[in-house]
C-alpha positions in Angstrom: 21.7 84.6 156.8 20.5 82.6 159.9 22.4 79.7 158.7 25.7 81.7 158.9 24.8 82.9 162.2 24.0 79.4 163.5 27.3 78.2 161.9 29.4 80.9 163.6 27.7 80.0 166.9 28.5 76.3 166.4 32.0 77.1 165.7 32.2 79.3 168.8 30.9 76.5 170.9 33.4 74.1 169.4 36.2 76.5 170.2 35.1 76.8 173.8 34.8 73.1 174.1 38.4 72.7 172.8 39.6 75.4 175.2 37.9 73.6 178.0 39.6 70.4 177.1 43.0 72.1 176.9 42.5 73.9 180.2 41.5 70.5 181.8 44.6 68.8 180.4 46.9 71.7 181.6 45.2 71.6 184.9 45.9 67.8 185.2 49.5 68.3 184.1 50.2 71.0 186.6 48.4 68.9 189.4 50.8 66.0 188.5 53.8 68.2 188.7 52.8 69.5 192.0 52.1 66.1 193.4 55.6 64.9 192.3 57.2 68.0 194.0 55.2 67.2 197.1 56.4 63.6 197.0 60.0 64.7 196.5 59.8 67.3 199.4 58.3 64.7 201.7 61.1 62.2 201.0 63.8 64.9 201.5 62.1 66.0 204.9 62.1 62.4 205.9 65.9 62.2 205.1 66.7 65.4 207.0 64.6 64.2 210.0 66.7 60.9 210.0 69.9 62.9 209.8 68.8 65.1 212.6 68.0 62.2 214.8 71.3 60.6 214.1 73.2 63.8 214.8 71.2 64.3 218.1 72.3 60.8 219.1 76.0 61.6 218.4 75.8 64.8 220.3 74.2 63.0 223.4 77.0 60.4 223.2 79.6 63.2 223.1 78.1 65.0 226.0 77.9 61.7 228.2 81.5 61.0 227.2 82.8 64.4 228.5 
């Protein structure tokens, strides 16, 4: 009887360990995805900033040419 209880408890411990490993893997995957999205967003922001600077220069040149 006690052996069955011990066996069940050991099985529960193993299940929790596996769940912990799965959750950690999922957390790492999600973190990686978020970091990739952040990188892409930063690159896009840099591109938009460059375009804005270029457009501002053109507007200034047009204003001076008037």
